[in-house]
N, C-alpha and C positions, 0 to 999 in steps of 0.2 A: 696247444701247438698250432702253429699256422694262423692264418687270419691277419687282418690289418689292424694294427693298434692305432691309438690316437696320433702318434708321431707319423705313421704312414698316411693317415687321412690328411693331416696338415701339409705334408709334403706333396700329396696329390693336388690339393687345392692351390698351393703355391705354383706348381708346374702348370696347372690349367690357367691360372692368372697370367703367367708369363707367356704362354703360347697363344691364348685367345684374347686376352685383355679383359678389363672389367666390363666393358659394354657388351661384349658378345656372350658372356657367361649366362645371363638370364635367358637369352634366346635358346642356348644349348640346353639349359635345364628344362625349359618348357617342352622342347622337342623330345628330350629324353623321357619326360613324364608322359607325354602323349603316346610315345611308342610303347611304354610299359602298359598303359591303360588298354591300348589296342591289343597287345599280346595277351593280357589277362582276359579280355573279353572274348577273343578268339579261342583261347584254351577252354574257357567256361562253356562256350557254345559247343565245342567238340565233345566235351564231357557230357553235356546235357543231351546231345544227339545220341551218344552211346547208351546213356541211361534209358532214353525213350525207346531205342531199338530193343534193348534187353527186356524192358517191361512189356512192349508189344509182343515180343516173341513168347514170353511167359504167359501172357493173356491168351494168345492163340493156342498154346499147348493146353491150357486149362479148359478152354472152350471145346477143344477136340475131345478131351477125356470125358467131359460132362456129356457130350453128344454120344460117345460110345457107350457110356453107362446107361443112357436112356434106351438105346437100341437093344442092349443086352437084357433088359428087364421084360421083354415080351414073353408072353406065355407060349409054350410049344403048341403046335397045331394038332 
């Protein structure tokens, strides 16, 4: 259900040809492709930053727990 079939794609291409002309379509395609690449790159950077923050937080928590364990192993006075 839903989605664009082959007929819908052909219709969209014909409308684009009529609106922009055959000379302008390659420029629009390049601009669209460049926009998609930049969006994907930005989304990837955001996800990498979140992953780095999570791993840094986990590393800090592990270091704190190791430090506490070392302090707790002292012999009583």
